C-alpha positions as CSV (number, residue, x, y, z in Angstrom):
1,M,11.3,15.1,-31.0
2,K,14.1,13.3,-31.1
3,G,15.9,14.8,-28.0
4,F,12.6,14.1,-25.9
5,I,12.4,10.4,-27.1
6,E,15.8,10.0,-26.2
7,F,14.6,11.3,-22.7
8,I,12.3,9.1,-22.8
9,R,14.2,6.4,-23.4
10,E,17.5,7.3,-20.9
11,Q,15.3,8.7,-17.6
12,G,13.0,5.4,-17.7
13,V,9.6,7.6,-17.9
14,V,7.6,4.9,-19.5
15,G,8.9,2.4,-16.7
16,L,8.2,4.9,-13.9
17,S,4.8,5.6,-15.8
18,V,4.0,1.8,-15.9
19,G,4.8,1.2,-12.1
20,F,2.6,4.2,-11.1
21,I,-0.5,2.8,-12.8
22,L,0.0,-0.9,-11.1
23,G,0.9,0.6,-8.2
24,G,-2.9,2.5,-7.8
25,A,-4.1,-1.0,-9.4
26,V,-2.0,-2.9,-5.9
27,S,-3.4,-0.4,-3.7
28,K,-7.4,-0.8,-4.6
29,V,-6.6,-4.5,-4.4
30,V,-4.7,-4.5,-0.8
31,A,-7.5,-1.8,0.2
32,S,-10.3,-4.4,-0.3
33,L,-8.3,-7.2,0.7
34,V,-8.4,-5.3,4.1
35,N,-11.6,-3.9,4.2
36,D,-13.6,-7.0,2.8
37,V,-11.1,-10.0,4.6
38,I,-8.5,-9.0,7.4
39,N,-11.0,-6.0,9.0
40,P,-14.0,-8.2,10.0
41,V,-11.9,-10.5,11.1
42,L,-10.5,-8.4,13.3
43,G,-13.4,-6.8,14.3
44,L,-14.5,-10.2,15.8
45,I,-11.1,-10.8,17.4
46,M,-11.5,-6.8,19.1
47,G,-15.4,-7.4,19.6
48,A,-16.1,-4.7,17.7
49,A,-19.5,-4.9,15.8
50,G,-19.6,-4.9,12.3
51,G,-16.1,-4.9,11.5
52,L,-13.2,-3.0,12.8
53,Q,-14.5,-0.2,10.7
54,N,-16.3,0.6,14.2
55,A,-13.8,-0.3,16.8
56,Q,-13.3,2.8,19.4
57,L,-12.0,3.0,22.3
58,M,-13.4,4.5,25.5
59,I,-11.4,7.5,27.8
60,G,-13.5,9.2,30.0
61,G,-16.4,9.8,27.9
62,A,-14.6,10.5,24.9
63,E,-14.9,8.0,22.3
64,I,-11.7,7.4,20.0
65,H,-12.7,5.7,17.1
66,I,-9.5,3.6,15.9
67,G,-10.6,1.6,13.2
68,N,-10.0,3.4,10.5
69,F,-6.5,4.5,11.7
70,I,-5.7,0.4,11.9
71,S,-7.1,-0.2,8.8
72,A,-4.9,2.7,7.4
73,I,-1.5,1.1,8.9
74,I,-2.4,-2.4,7.8
75,D,-2.7,-1.0,4.3
76,F,0.7,0.7,4.8
77,L,2.3,-2.5,6.0
78,I,1.1,-4.5,3.3
79,I,1.9,-2.2,0.5
80,G,5.0,-1.8,2.1
81,A,5.8,-5.2,2.3
82,I,4.7,-5.9,-1.3
83,V,7.2,-3.0,-3.1
84,Y,9.8,-4.4,-1.0
85,Y,9.5,-7.8,-1.8
86,G,8.8,-7.6,-5.4
87,I,11.5,-4.9,-5.7
88,R,13.9,-7.6,-3.8
89,G,12.3,-10.4,-5.8
90,L,12.9,-9.0,-9.2
91,K,16.5,-7.8,-8.6
92,L,15.7,-4.3,-9.0
93,D,17.3,-2.9,-6.1
94,N,20.6,-3.2,-8.0
95,L,19.3,-0.8,-11.0
96,D,20.2,2.6,-9.7
97,K,24.1,1.5,-8.5
98,K,26.6,3.3,-10.8
99,K,28.2,1.6,-13.7
100,S,32.0,1.1,-13.0
């Protein structure tokens, strides 16, 4: 048991698990922001009735539903920006460098 506890302390498993849980929570907040705030505004701009979820392109006789895809891209960009600026802001980008 002592070896296991040392492994957790050395490898930062607790910090990793806390980060994983917080990442899930941030993902839900960002999804709500995109679906409830950004998509309706973009839907109005693009002329899609009912918000961005219903946006589609007509190519010939085919309907291409692009609303969900655009929402997923917006989610990815916002989460990526939060992670990038969060790590840079907390100066966590230097943690993995080897000690001299």
